[in-house]
Structure formats: structure tokens, C-alpha cells
A tleap script that builds the chain and sets N, CA, C and O, in Angstrom:
source leaprc.protein.ff14SB
mol = sequence {
  NMET LYS ARG MET LYS SER ALA ALA ARG TYR
  ALA LEU VAL LEU VAL THR ALA PRO ASP LEU
  LYS THR ALA ARG LYS LEU ALA GLN SER ALA
  LEU THR ALA ARG LEU ILE ALA CYS ALA ASN
  LEU VAL PRO LYS VAL GLU SER HIE TYR TRP
  TRP GLN GLY LYS ILE GLU THR GLY LYS GLU
  VAL LEU LEU VAL LEU LYS THR ALA ARG THR
  LYS LEU GLY ALA LEU GLU LYS LEU ILE LEU
  ALA GLU HIE PRO TYR THR THR PRO GLU PHE
  VAL VAL LEU PRO LEU ALA ALA GLY SER ALA
  ARG TYR LEU ASP TRP LEU GLN ALA SER VAL
  LYS VAL SER LYS CSER
}
set mol.1.N position { 4.723 -29.638 -4.706 }
set mol.1.CA position { 4.518 -28.351 -4.075 }
set mol.1.C position { 5.620 -27.387 -4.505 }
set mol.1.O position { 6.803 -27.725 -4.470 }
set mol.2.N position { 5.220 -26.185 -4.910 }
set mol.2.CA position { 6.198 -25.181 -5.333 }
set mol.2.C position { 6.888 -24.587 -4.120 }
set mol.2.O position { 6.302 -24.453 -3.047 }
set mol.3.N position { 8.133 -24.239 -4.318 }
set mol.3.CA position { 8.920 -23.630 -3.260 }
set mol.3.C position { 8.827 -22.112 -3.355 }
set mol.3.O position { 8.325 -21.563 -4.336 }
set mol.4.N position { 9.320 -21.451 -2.319 }
set mol.4.CA position { 9.350 -19.987 -2.351 }
set mol.4.C position { 10.224 -19.530 -3.507 }
set mol.4.O position { 11.161 -20.214 -3.919 }
set mol.5.N position { 9.885 -18.350 -4.015 }
set mol.5.CA position { 10.728 -17.788 -5.063 }
set mol.5.C position { 11.029 -16.334 -4.735 }
set mol.5.O position { 10.404 -15.733 -3.861 }
set mol.6.N position { 11.985 -15.790 -5.443 }
set mol.6.CA position { 12.388 -14.403 -5.216 }
set mol.6.C position { 11.204 -13.471 -5.421 }
set mol.6.O position { 10.399 -13.652 -6.335 }
set mol.7.N position { 11.115 -12.473 -4.554 }
set mol.7.CA position { 10.026 -11.496 -4.645 }
set mol.7.C position { 10.590 -10.099 -4.899 }
set mol.7.O position { 9.944 -9.104 -4.572 }
set mol.8.N position { 11.767 -10.017 -5.469 }
set mol.8.CA position { 12.427 -8.724 -5.682 }
set mol.8.C position { 11.612 -7.780 -6.556 }
set mol.8.O position { 11.813 -6.567 -6.502 }
set mol.9.N position { 10.705 -8.309 -7.354 }
set mol.9.CA position { 9.878 -7.473 -8.244 }
set mol.9.C position { 8.665 -6.879 -7.539 }
set mol.9.O position { 7.884 -6.152 -8.153 }
set mol.10.N position { 8.502 -7.186 -6.245 }
set mol.10.CA position { 7.307 -6.775 -5.526 }
set mol.10.C position { 7.663 -5.957 -4.296 }
set mol.10.O position { 8.812 -5.951 -3.854 }
set mol.11.N position { 6.673 -5.267 -3.748 }
set mol.11.CA position { 6.912 -4.432 -2.569 }
set mol.11.C position { 5.647 -4.331 -1.737 }
set mol.11.O position { 4.536 -4.531 -2.228 }
set mol.12.N position { 5.845 -4.014 -0.467 }
set mol.12.CA position { 4.764 -3.616 0.421 }
set mol.12.C position { 4.869 -2.114 0.596 }
set mol.12.O position { 5.966 -1.572 0.733 }
set mol.13.N position { 3.735 -1.446 0.592 }
set mol.13.CA position { 3.709 -0.001 0.800 }
set mol.13.C position { 2.867 0.269 2.033 }
set mol.13.O position { 1.754 -0.241 2.160 }
set mol.14.N position { 3.401 1.071 2.941 }
set mol.14.CA position { 2.690 1.470 4.145 }
set mol.14.C position { 2.181 2.891 3.985 }
set mol.14.O position { 2.932 3.797 3.623 }
set mol.15.N position { 0.902 3.073 4.259 }
set mol.15.CA position { 0.256 4.384 4.187 }
set mol.15.C position { -0.654 4.482 5.408 }
set mol.15.O position { -1.372 3.530 5.715 }
set mol.16.N position { -0.637 5.609 6.107 }
set mol.16.CA position { -1.586 5.798 7.193 }
set mol.16.C position { -2.673 6.773 6.728 }
set mol.16.O position { -2.428 7.660 5.910 }
set mol.17.N position { -3.862 6.587 7.266 }
set mol.17.CA position { -5.008 7.434 6.933 }
set mol.17.C position { -5.697 7.848 8.230 }
set mol.17.O position { -5.559 7.171 9.249 }
set mol.18.N position { -6.438 8.955 8.199 }
set mol.18.CA position { -7.063 9.442 9.426 }
set mol.18.C position { -8.237 8.607 9.924 }
set mol.18.O position { -8.578 8.663 11.106 }
set mol.19.N position { -8.865 7.826 9.023 }
set mol.19.CA position { -10.050 7.055 9.415 }
set mol.19.C position { -10.316 5.952 8.396 }
set mol.19.O position { -9.700 5.912 7.332 }
set mol.20.N position { -11.253 5.048 8.741 }
set mol.20.CA position { -11.579 3.926 7.848 }
set mol.20.C position { -12.180 4.384 6.522 }
set mol.20.O position { -11.887 3.800 5.479 }
set mol.21.N position { -13.003 5.404 6.548 }
set mol.21.CA position { -13.615 5.882 5.313 }
set mol.21.C position { -12.544 6.305 4.312 }
set mol.21.O position { -12.608 5.941 3.137 }
set mol.22.N position { -11.569 7.066 4.774 }
set mol.22.CA position { -10.474 7.511 3.902 }
set mol.22.C position { -9.637 6.324 3.444 }
set mol.22.O position { -9.281 6.230 2.269 }
set mol.23.N position { -9.319 5.411 4.371 }
set mol.23.CA position { -8.507 4.238 4.030 }
set mol.23.C position { -9.208 3.383 2.974 }
set mol.23.O position { -8.571 2.904 2.036 }
set mol.24.N position { -10.501 3.196 3.127 }
set mol.24.CA position { -11.269 2.401 2.151 }
set mol.24.C position { -11.279 3.079 0.786 }
set mol.24.O position { -11.165 2.411 -0.242 }
set mol.25.N position { -11.413 4.387 0.774 }
set mol.25.CA position { -11.417 5.138 -0.491 }
set mol.25.C position { -10.067 5.003 -1.196 }
set mol.25.O position { -10.013 4.771 -2.404 }
set mol.26.N position { -8.989 5.148 -0.447 }
set mol.26.CA position { -7.651 5.011 -1.035 }
set mol.26.C position { -7.432 3.595 -1.567 }
set mol.26.O position { -6.895 3.419 -2.661 }
set mol.27.N position { -7.844 2.587 -0.799 }
set mol.27.CA position { -7.698 1.191 -1.221 }
set mol.27.C position { -8.490 0.925 -2.497 }
set mol.27.O position { -7.975 0.307 -3.429 }
set mol.28.N position { -9.742 1.388 -2.546 }
set mol.28.CA position { -10.577 1.167 -3.725 }
set mol.28.C position { -10.020 1.868 -4.958 }
set mol.28.O position { -10.046 1.307 -6.054 }
set mol.29.N position { -9.520 3.077 -4.792 }
set mol.29.CA position { -8.924 3.805 -5.920 }
set mol.29.C position { -7.712 3.065 -6.471 }
set mol.29.O position { -7.554 2.938 -7.685 }
set mol.30.N position { -6.853 2.575 -5.573 }
set mol.30.CA position { -5.649 1.859 -6.005 }
set mol.30.C position { -5.992 0.517 -6.640 }
set mol.30.O position { -5.347 0.110 -7.606 }
set mol.31.N position { -7.006 -0.179 -6.107 }
set mol.31.CA position { -7.437 -1.449 -6.697 }
set mol.31.C position { -8.062 -1.224 -8.074 }
set mol.31.O position { -7.747 -1.940 -9.025 }
set mol.32.N position { -8.932 -0.248 -8.177 }
set mol.32.CA position { -9.600 0.045 -9.444 }
set mol.32.C position { -8.595 0.391 -10.544 }
set mol.32.O position { -8.773 0.016 -11.703 }
set mol.33.N position { -7.542 1.107 -10.163 }
set mol.33.CA position { -6.492 1.493 -11.118 }
set mol.33.C position { -5.501 0.362 -11.380 }
set mol.33.O position { -4.569 0.531 -12.167 }
set mol.34.N position { -5.688 -0.796 -10.730 }
set mol.34.CA position { -4.802 -1.956 -10.873 }
set mol.34.C position { -3.366 -1.652 -10.436 }
set mol.34.O position { -2.407 -2.195 -10.983 }
set mol.35.N position { -3.244 -0.771 -9.437 }
set mol.35.CA position { -1.924 -0.415 -8.929 }
set mol.35.C position { -1.512 -1.301 -7.755 }
set mol.35.O position { -0.335 -1.349 -7.398 }
set mol.36.N position { -2.468 -1.998 -7.159 }
set mol.36.CA position { -2.197 -2.931 -6.072 }
set mol.36.C position { -2.993 -4.206 -6.292 }
set mol.36.O position { -4.006 -4.211 -6.993 }
set mol.37.N position { -2.521 -5.284 -5.683 }
set mol.37.CA position { -3.256 -6.548 -5.724 }
set mol.37.C position { -4.142 -6.689 -4.499 }
set mol.37.O position { -5.171 -7.363 -4.538 }
set mol.38.N position { -3.732 -6.043 -3.405 }
set mol.38.CA position { -4.424 -6.235 -2.137 }
set mol.38.C position { -4.117 -5.067 -1.214 }
set mol.38.O position { -3.029 -4.493 -1.255 }
set mol.39.N position { -5.091 -4.727 -0.384 }
set mol.39.CA position { -4.893 -3.730 0.669 }
set mol.39.C position { -5.416 -4.306 1.975 }
set mol.39.O position { -6.570 -4.725 2.056 }
set mol.40.N position { -4.579 -4.327 2.983 }
set mol.40.CA position { -5.026 -4.690 4.331 }
set mol.40.C position { -5.187 -3.395 5.106 }
set mol.40.O position { -4.280 -2.563 5.128 }
set mol.41.N position { -6.336 -3.223 5.743 }
set mol.41.CA position { -6.604 -2.036 6.552 }
set mol.41.C position { -6.559 -2.437 8.020 }
set mol.41.O position { -7.319 -3.296 8.468 }
set mol.42.N position { -5.664 -1.806 8.755 }
set mol.42.CA position { -5.475 -2.119 10.165 }
set mol.42.C position { -5.963 -0.921 10.975 }
set mol.42.O position { -5.246 0.072 11.096 }
set mol.43.N position { -7.176 -1.000 11.533 }
set mol.43.CA position { -7.726 0.137 12.280 }
set mol.43.C position { -7.114 0.265 13.673 }
set mol.43.O position { -6.413 -0.626 14.153 }
set mol.44.N position { -7.399 1.384 14.292 }
set mol.44.CA position { -7.017 1.645 15.686 }
set mol.44.C position { -5.512 1.641 15.921 }
set mol.44.O position { -5.040 1.180 16.960 }
set mol.45.N position { -4.763 2.158 14.950 }
set mol.45.CA position { -3.320 2.333 15.128 }
set mol.45.C position { -3.118 3.643 15.877 }
set mol.45.O position { -3.676 4.673 15.500 }
set mol.46.N position { -2.328 3.601 16.924 }
set mol.46.CA position { -2.023 4.815 17.670 }
set mol.46.C position { -0.664 5.316 17.200 }
set mol.46.O position { 0.348 4.639 17.380 }
set mol.47.N position { -0.641 6.491 16.604 }
set mol.47.CA position { 0.590 7.050 16.050 }
set mol.47.C position { 1.138 8.150 16.949 }
set mol.47.O position { 0.390 8.970 17.482 }
set mol.48.N position { 2.447 8.152 17.106 }
set mol.48.CA position { 3.178 9.187 17.853 }
set mol.48.C position { 4.258 9.682 16.908 }
set mol.48.O position { 5.027 8.877 16.382 }
set mol.49.N position { 4.338 11.007 16.676 }
set mol.49.CA position { 5.233 11.502 15.649 }
set mol.49.C position { 5.564 12.981 15.870 }
set mol.49.O position { 4.871 13.709 16.581 }
set mol.50.N position { 6.658 13.380 15.222 }
set mol.50.CA position { 7.023 14.792 15.220 }
set mol.50.C position { 6.254 15.497 14.108 }
set mol.50.O position { 6.204 15.000 12.983 }
set mol.51.N position { 5.658 16.646 14.407 }
set mol.51.CA position { 4.988 17.453 13.382 }
set mol.51.C position { 5.127 18.919 13.762 }
set mol.51.O position { 4.708 19.343 14.839 }
set mol.52.N position { 5.716 19.674 12.867 }
set mol.52.CA position { 5.903 21.115 13.032 }
set mol.52.C position { 6.538 21.454 14.381 }
set mol.52.O position { 6.076 22.346 15.092 }
set mol.53.N position { 7.600 20.729 14.718 }
set mol.53.CA position { 8.393 21.043 15.890 }
set mol.53.C position { 7.915 20.502 17.217 }
set mol.53.O position { 8.521 20.777 18.253 }
set mol.54.N position { 6.825 19.730 17.204 }
set mol.54.CA position { 6.383 19.164 18.480 }
set mol.54.C position { 5.877 17.737 18.287 }
set mol.54.O position { 5.558 17.313 17.177 }
set mol.55.N position { 5.815 17.016 19.397 }
set mol.55.CA position { 5.353 15.632 19.348 }
set mol.55.C position { 3.824 15.613 19.363 }
set mol.55.O position { 3.183 16.247 20.201 }
set mol.56.N position { 3.266 14.874 18.419 }
set mol.56.CA position { 1.812 14.732 18.276 }
set mol.56.C position { 1.439 13.264 18.466 }
set mol.56.O position { 2.284 12.378 18.341 }
set mol.57.N position { 0.183 13.020 18.767 }
set mol.57.CA position { -0.362 11.665 18.804 }
set mol.57.C position { -1.707 11.677 18.099 }
set mol.57.O position { -2.382 12.704 18.036 }
set mol.58.N position { -2.085 10.528 17.574 }
set mol.58.CA position { -3.383 10.437 16.920 }
set mol.58.C position { -3.739 9.004 16.602 }
set mol.58.O position { -2.880 8.123 16.566 }
set mol.59.N position { -5.024 8.785 16.372 }
set mol.59.CA position { -5.507 7.471 15.959 }
set mol.59.C position { -5.578 7.466 14.434 }
set mol.59.O position { -6.083 8.406 13.820 }
set mol.60.N position { -5.066 6.396 13.837 }
set mol.60.CA position { -5.044 6.294 12.384 }
set mol.60.C position { -5.397 4.868 11.961 }
set mol.60.O position { -5.556 3.972 12.789 }
set mol.61.N position { -5.512 4.692 10.659 }
set mol.61.CA position { -5.686 3.380 10.047 }
set mol.61.C position { -4.454 3.147 9.188 }
set mol.61.O position { -4.067 4.012 8.402 }
set mol.62.N position { -3.837 1.981 9.337 }
set mol.62.CA position { -2.663 1.634 8.548 }
set mol.62.C position { -3.098 0.816 7.342 }
set mol.62.O position { -3.787 -0.194 7.485 }
set mol.63.N position { -2.698 1.250 6.160 }
set mol.63.CA position { -2.914 0.473 4.947 }
set mol.63.C position { -1.616 -0.239 4.611 }
set mol.63.O position { -0.552 0.377 4.563 }
set mol.64.N position { -1.712 -1.550 4.376 }
set mol.64.CA position { -0.581 -2.340 3.906 }
set mol.64.C position { -0.945 -2.755 2.493 }
set mol.64.O position { -1.839 -3.574 2.281 }
set mol.65.N position { -0.241 -2.180 1.530 }
set mol.65.CA position { -0.574 -2.371 0.124 }
set mol.65.C position { 0.452 -3.304 -0.521 }
set mol.65.O position { 1.656 -3.127 -0.333 }
set mol.66.N position { -0.018 -4.293 -1.278 }
set mol.66.CA position { 0.867 -5.228 -1.967 }
set mol.66.C position { 0.846 -4.892 -3.451 }
set mol.66.O position { -0.216 -4.794 -4.065 }
set mol.67.N position { 2.054 -4.716 -4.027 }
set mol.67.CA position { 2.123 -4.287 -5.411 }
set mol.67.C position { 3.407 -4.751 -6.090 }
set mol.67.O position { 4.310 -5.293 -5.452 }
set mol.68.N position { 3.461 -4.526 -7.381 }
set mol.68.CA position { 4.685 -4.753 -8.157 }
set mol.68.C position { 5.495 -3.460 -8.135 }
set mol.68.O position { 4.929 -2.367 -8.134 }
set mol.69.N position { 6.806 -3.587 -8.118 }
set mol.69.CA position { 7.669 -2.402 -8.061 }
set mol.69.C position { 7.428 -1.478 -9.254 }
set mol.69.O position { 7.610 -0.266 -9.137 }
set mol.70.N position { 7.026 -2.024 -10.389 }
set mol.70.CA position { 6.768 -1.209 -11.574 }
set mol.70.C position { 5.571 -0.273 -11.384 }
set mol.70.O position { 5.414 0.683 -12.143 }
set mol.71.N position { 4.731 -0.534 -10.389 }
set mol.71.CA position { 3.543 0.280 -10.130 }
set mol.71.C position { 3.775 1.366 -9.074 }
set mol.71.O position { 2.882 2.173 -8.817 }
set mol.72.N position { 4.960 1.394 -8.461 }
set mol.72.CA position { 5.191 2.288 -7.327 }
set mol.72.C position { 5.039 3.766 -7.671 }
set mol.72.O position { 4.440 4.509 -6.893 }
set mol.73.N position { 5.552 4.210 -8.794 }
set mol.73.CA position { 5.446 5.621 -9.169 }
set mol.73.C position { 3.999 6.066 -9.312 }
set mol.73.O position { 3.602 7.105 -8.783 }
set mol.74.N position { 3.223 5.276 -10.027 }
set mol.74.CA position { 1.812 5.614 -10.234 }
set mol.74.C position { 1.026 5.524 -8.923 }
set mol.74.O position { 0.122 6.323 -8.680 }
set mol.75.N position { 1.375 4.549 -8.082 }
set mol.75.CA position { 0.695 4.402 -6.792 }
set mol.75.C position { 0.988 5.604 -5.895 }
set mol.75.O position { 0.079 6.139 -5.261 }
set mol.76.N position { 2.235 6.025 -5.841 }
set mol.76.CA position { 2.579 7.199 -5.034 }
set mol.76.C position { 1.815 8.432 -5.526 }
set mol.76.O position { 1.297 9.208 -4.723 }
set mol.77.N position { 1.751 8.603 -6.832 }
set mol.77.CA position { 1.034 9.745 -7.413 }
set mol.77.C position { -0.437 9.717 -6.996 }
set mol.77.O position { -0.990 10.751 -6.622 }
set mol.78.N position { -1.071 8.553 -7.056 }
set mol.78.CA position { -2.478 8.415 -6.671 }
set mol.78.C position { -2.672 8.736 -5.190 }
set mol.78.O position { -3.575 9.492 -4.830 }
set mol.79.N position { -1.833 8.169 -4.339 }
set mol.79.CA position { -1.965 8.394 -2.890 }
set mol.79.C position { -1.777 9.871 -2.565 }
set mol.79.O position { -2.564 10.437 -1.806 }
set mol.80.N position { -0.759 10.501 -3.119 }
set mol.80.CA position { -0.517 11.915 -2.849 }
set mol.80.C position { -1.668 12.792 -3.343 }
set mol.80.O position { -2.001 13.793 -2.708 }
set mol.81.N position { -2.271 12.426 -4.462 }
set mol.81.CA position { -3.371 13.218 -5.025 }
set mol.81.C position { -4.666 13.066 -4.226 }
set mol.81.O position { -5.419 14.030 -4.094 }
set mol.82.N position { -4.935 11.878 -3.695 }
set mol.82.CA position { -6.224 11.603 -3.054 }
set mol.82.C position { -6.194 11.654 -1.525 }
set mol.82.O position { -7.246 11.610 -0.886 }
set mol.83.N position { -5.017 11.747 -0.940 }
set mol.83.CA position { -4.884 11.697 0.517 }
set mol.83.C position { -5.163 13.068 1.129 }
set mol.83.O position { -4.737 14.083 0.578 }
set mol.84.N position { -5.872 13.116 2.258 }
set mol.84.CA position { -6.184 14.405 2.875 }
set mol.84.C position { -5.011 15.041 3.636 }
set mol.84.O position { -5.040 16.242 3.903 }
set mol.85.N position { -3.985 14.263 3.986 }
set mol.85.CA position { -2.856 14.827 4.726 }
set mol.85.C position { -1.968 15.671 3.815 }
set mol.85.O position { -1.853 15.393 2.621 }
set mol.86.N position { -1.348 16.691 4.375 }
set mol.86.CA position { -0.370 17.505 3.654 }
set mol.86.C position { 0.856 16.669 3.299 }
set mol.86.O position { 1.408 16.788 2.205 }
set mol.87.N position { 1.276 15.819 4.242 }
set mol.87.CA position { 2.447 14.971 4.053 }
set mol.87.C position { 2.073 13.529 4.412 }
set mol.87.O position { 2.391 13.061 5.505 }
set mol.88.N position { 1.400 12.828 3.498 }
set mol.88.CA position { 0.997 11.457 3.830 }
set mol.88.C position { 2.187 10.505 3.862 }
set mol.88.O position { 3.172 10.680 3.145 }
set mol.89.N position { 2.065 9.501 4.711 }
set mol.89.CA position { 3.082 8.447 4.747 }
set mol.89.C position { 2.987 7.640 3.460 }
set mol.89.O position { 1.898 7.257 3.031 }
set mol.90.N position { 4.140 7.387 2.852 }
set mol.90.CA position { 4.250 6.488 1.703 }
set mol.90.C position { 5.631 5.853 1.820 }
set mol.90.O position { 6.624 6.404 1.347 }
set mol.91.N position { 5.677 4.683 2.460 }
set mol.91.CA position { 6.934 4.002 2.735 }
set mol.91.C position { 6.924 2.663 2.014 }
set mol.91.O position { 5.983 1.881 2.149 }
set mol.92.N position { 7.976 2.407 1.246 }
set mol.92.CA position { 8.065 1.187 0.447 }
set mol.92.C position { 9.033 0.210 1.119 }
set mol.92.O position { 10.167 0.559 1.445 }
set mol.93.N position { 8.559 -1.012 1.315 }
set mol.93.CA position { 9.383 -2.081 1.870 }
set mol.93.C position { 9.603 -3.133 0.786 }
set mol.93.O position { 8.635 -3.689 0.266 }
set mol.94.N position { 10.850 -3.414 0.439 }
set mol.94.CA position { 11.094 -4.451 -0.570 }
set mol.94.C position { 10.793 -5.825 -0.001 }
set mol.94.O position { 10.902 -6.042 1.205 }
set mol.95.N position { 10.417 -6.744 -0.862 }
set mol.95.CA position { 10.158 -8.124 -0.454 }
set mol.95.C position { 11.333 -8.995 -0.875 }
set mol.95.O position { 11.895 -8.808 -1.954 }
set mol.96.N position { 11.697 -9.935 -0.033 }
set mol.96.CA position { 12.804 -10.844 -0.340 }
set mol.96.C position { 12.306 -12.100 -1.049 }
set mol.96.O position { 12.867 -12.505 -2.067 }
set mol.97.N position { 11.260 -12.710 -0.516 }
set mol.97.CA position { 10.761 -13.962 -1.075 }
set mol.97.C position { 9.307 -14.146 -0.683 }
set mol.97.O position { 8.803 -13.478 0.220 }
set mol.98.N position { 8.639 -15.059 -1.373 }
set mol.98.CA position { 7.256 -15.372 -1.069 }
set mol.98.C position { 6.855 -16.661 -1.755 }
set mol.98.O position { 7.599 -17.190 -2.580 }
set mol.99.N position { 5.681 -17.166 -1.416 }
set mol.99.CA position { 5.234 -18.399 -2.063 }
set mol.99.C position { 4.974 -18.123 -3.536 }
set mol.99.O position { 4.454 -17.069 -3.903 }
set mol.100.N position { 5.336 -19.066 -4.357 }
set mol.100.CA position { 5.208 -18.904 -5.805 }
set mol.100.C position { 3.770 -18.609 -6.213 }
set mol.100.O position { 3.524 -17.733 -7.042 }
set mol.101.N position { 2.825 -19.335 -5.635 }
set mol.101.CA position { 1.414 -19.127 -5.977 }
set mol.101.C position { 0.951 -17.716 -5.643 }
set mol.101.O position { 0.262 -17.080 -6.441 }
set mol.102.N position { 1.330 -17.225 -4.460 }
set mol.102.CA position { 0.920 -15.890 -4.042 }
set mol.102.C position { 1.538 -14.827 -4.943 }
set mol.102.O position { 0.855 -13.889 -5.355 }
set mol.103.N position { 2.808 -14.966 -5.247 }
set mol.103.CA position { 3.466 -13.973 -6.101 }
set mol.103.C position { 2.901 -13.996 -7.521 }
set mol.103.O position { 2.783 -12.948 -8.156 }
set mol.104.N position { 2.555 -15.172 -8.019 }
set mol.104.CA position { 1.914 -15.258 -9.340 }
set mol.104.C position { 0.565 -14.534 -9.324 }
set mol.104.O position { 0.229 -13.812 -10.262 }
set mol.105.N position { -0.209 -14.736 -8.240 }
set mol.105.CA position { -1.492 -14.048 -8.094 }
set mol.105.C position { -1.288 -12.541 -8.026 }
set mol.105.O position { -2.013 -11.782 -8.670 }
set mol.106.N position { -0.297 -12.105 -7.240 }
set mol.106.CA position { -0.018 -10.674 -7.107 }
set mol.106.C position { 0.274 -10.070 -8.481 }
set mol.106.O position { -0.287 -9.035 -8.841 }
set mol.107.N position { 1.153 -10.720 -9.242 }
set mol.107.CA position { 1.522 -10.212 -10.568 }
set mol.107.C position { 0.303 -10.159 -11.491 }
set mol.107.O position { 0.104 -9.166 -12.190 }
set mol.108.N position { -0.494 -11.189 -11.502 }
set mol.108.CA position { -1.686 -11.216 -12.364 }
set mol.108.C position { -2.690 -10.139 -11.949 }
set mol.108.O position { -3.395 -9.596 -12.800 }
set mol.109.N position { -2.763 -9.831 -10.684 }
set mol.109.CA position { -3.743 -8.876 -10.169 }
set mol.109.C position { -3.427 -7.433 -10.530 }
set mol.109.O position { -4.340 -6.614 -10.634 }
set mol.110.N position { -2.173 -7.108 -10.720 }
set mol.110.CA position { -1.825 -5.717 -11.045 }
set mol.110.C position { -1.667 -5.489 -12.548 }
set mol.110.O position { -1.411 -4.363 -12.976 }
set mol.111.N position { -1.813 -6.531 -13.343 }
set mol.111.CA position { -1.778 -6.372 -14.796 }
set mol.111.C position { -3.109 -5.849 -15.278 }
set mol.111.O position { -4.162 -6.234 -14.770 }
set mol.112.N position { -3.058 -4.976 -16.253 }
set mol.112.CA position { -4.286 -4.463 -16.844 }
set mol.112.C position { -4.782 -5.503 -17.829 }
set mol.112.O position { -4.078 -5.876 -18.768 }
set mol.113.N position { -6.008 -5.969 -17.604 }
set mol.113.CA position { -6.559 -6.984 -18.505 }
set mol.113.C position { -6.942 -6.343 -19.823 }
set mol.113.O position { -7.373 -5.191 -19.874 }
set mol.114.N position { -6.778 -7.103 -20.873 }
set mol.114.CA position { -7.123 -6.634 -22.231 }
set mol.114.C position { -8.505 -7.134 -22.562 }
set mol.114.O position { -8.670 -8.254 -23.046 }
set mol.115.N position { -9.521 -6.292 -22.297 }
set mol.115.CA position { -10.889 -6.746 -22.549 }
set mol.115.C position { -11.471 -6.085 -23.766 }
set mol.115.O position { -12.618 -6.352 -24.125 }
savepdb mol mol.pdb
quit
């Protein structure tokens, strides 16, 4: 059995969207472009935040995107271009470690295949 290995080359990206339709569109665009290996969509997130000088609340969908750090620039560009919010969330969390099999799959999934 393989042991955990360093995941310093990978990251999780958090993005919120106004609804499932938008979240699915963003996930599909990022997957099609091979910028992420996986997107988890977490519906019914209740957000509380400062916006234009006052506290706002709203229901959103949280996207948890798994990617290689080398894809972060292109992923941010895609999210900013396709997202309906003026200031969409794009927060990168570095990974410390993960199972070798999963990280190998993640790396293979974001590589552009030569067909």
C-alpha cells in the first residue's frame, strides 16, 4: 500500500456561485478546459458578508475545485470571465499531503491529452 505523499503541487480553490445552474456551468467549463480534476458543488450555503458598506446575506452554492498549482492562473481567468458576480470569490488553499493514488489521478486529469 502506498503512503501519503506531498501535495505541494496541488491546491483547492473555493468559488461561490448564485445558484446550481451557474455552479454547474463553471464546473463544466473548468473541466472541459482541463483546468481542474474535480468540482464538488455544495448547495444551500448561507453566506453573510460585507458588500458596499453593509452586511448582506444570501444563499449560494460553494464550488470546491481540485487542481494543480500550475493551472491556477488560467483557472482564475476562466472563473472571472464566466462568473456573473462583479467580485467573485476565488480563494486558493494549498494542500499539504494526500494519498498517492489520488494525487496521481489529479495530475493525470489536468494534463492535456495528446490525441
